[in-house]
N, C-alpha and C positions, 0 to 999 in steps of 0.2 A: 504494500500500500504506500502511495506517495503522500508525504506530509503536506499540509497546507502551505507551509513556508517554502518547501521545495517546488510545489506547483506554481506559486506566485513568482518565485525566482525564475522559473522556466519561461513563464509568460512575459515577465519583464525582459528577459534576455531576447525573446522573439521580437518584442516591440523595439528595443534598442537597436538590434541588428537591422530591422527594417528601416529605422530612421537613418542609420549610418550608411545603408546601402542605397538610399534614395527612394525606397518604396514607401512614400509618405502616406498614401491612403491606408496601407496596411498598418503602418505605425500609428496613425490616428485612431484607427479602429481598436487596435490592441491597447493603447494607452487609455482610451475612453473606458474600456472594459476593466482595466486594472484600478483606476482611480477610486471607485467607491469602496474598495477593500484595501487601500494602500496604508491606512493607519498613519504612523508618523512619517512615512515616505511620500504622503500625498503632495506636499509642496514641490518636491523634486519631480514627481511624475507629471504634475500640472505644468511645470516649466518645460519639460521635455515634450509634452503634448502641445503646448503653445508653439514651441520651436518647430514641431512637425507641421502644424497648421501654417506657420510662416513659410516653411520650405515648399509646401504644397500650393502656395499662392492664395491661401485663404486668409488674406491679410486682416480683414476686419474681425474675423473670429479670433485670430491669434492675438490681436491687440486687446480684445475684450478679455480673453482668458488670462493673458499676462497682466493686464491692468488689475483685474480682480485679485490675482495672486499678490501683486505688489502692494495692494492696499492693506494686506494683512501681515506683511513681513517688515523686517528692519535690516539695516546693514547690507552686507554683501548679498543676502538672499533677495532683498528688495532691489538692489542694483541689478542683479541678473534678470529679474522680471521686467524691470524698466528698460533694460537693453532690448529685450524681445519686443516689448510694447512699442518703444520708440521706433525700432526698425520696421515693425509691421505697419505702424501708422504712416511712416515715410513711404514704404513700398505701396501702400494703398493710395496715397496721394499721387505718386508717380504713375500708377495705373490710370488714375483719373486723367492726369495730364496727357498720357499717351492716347487715351480714348477720346480726347477732345472735350471732356466733360468737366474740366476744372472750373471751380467756382468758389463760393464762400466756404462750403464744407471742405473743400480741398485745402484752403488756407488754414482752416481750423485744425485739420489733421496735421498739417505741417507744423503749426504752432504747438500742438500737443506732443508731437514727436520730438520737437526741439526741447520742450520742457522735460520730457521723460529722460532724454539723453543727457541733458544738463545735470539733472539730479543724479542720474546713474554715475556720471563722472565725478560729481561731488562726493558721493557716497563711497565709491571704490574706484579710484583712477587706475589702479593696477589691473582692472579688467580690460583696459584699453592700452596694452603695452606698445602697440604699433601705431596708435592714433587713428584707427579706422572709425571709431565713433565720433571723435573730434572732427574728423574730415567730413563725416556724414552731417554733422551739425552745420558745418560751413556750407555744404551743398543745400541743406534745408533753408538756411537764411537767404541764400542766393535765389532759391526757387520762390520763397515768399515775396521777395522783392520783384521778381519777374511777373508774379501774378498780381502785383499792385497791393499786396497786403502789408 
């Protein structure tokens, strides 16, 4: 008989491998099934779930999941959730711009993305050792200006 912990670990490994292999739909499905029974691992699984949503191009969902996670965390855990939230909001705004549907809501997404990334960097600058998030913030500010925001 397989123990409950061993079964959970097997299912987690399946979800994680799917995420790492780029099988985002599978990862999303597997993480969603794991979260209700994750106990103290729930925040970590929610973060990985949000990351899978982001990678799958489901930006608004990723931003929502990561934002909800960030609201209940502190320190580096909050910073990690804010990084996913800010990136997802930025990617959602970029999708609006590519589709030619950019408007006030797009500027609002860009401002929210910038705020999330600003706080993330203030909370844990070590999460951005190569400056990718700082660079993204520069891009966001330029895009806000382009949209007249």
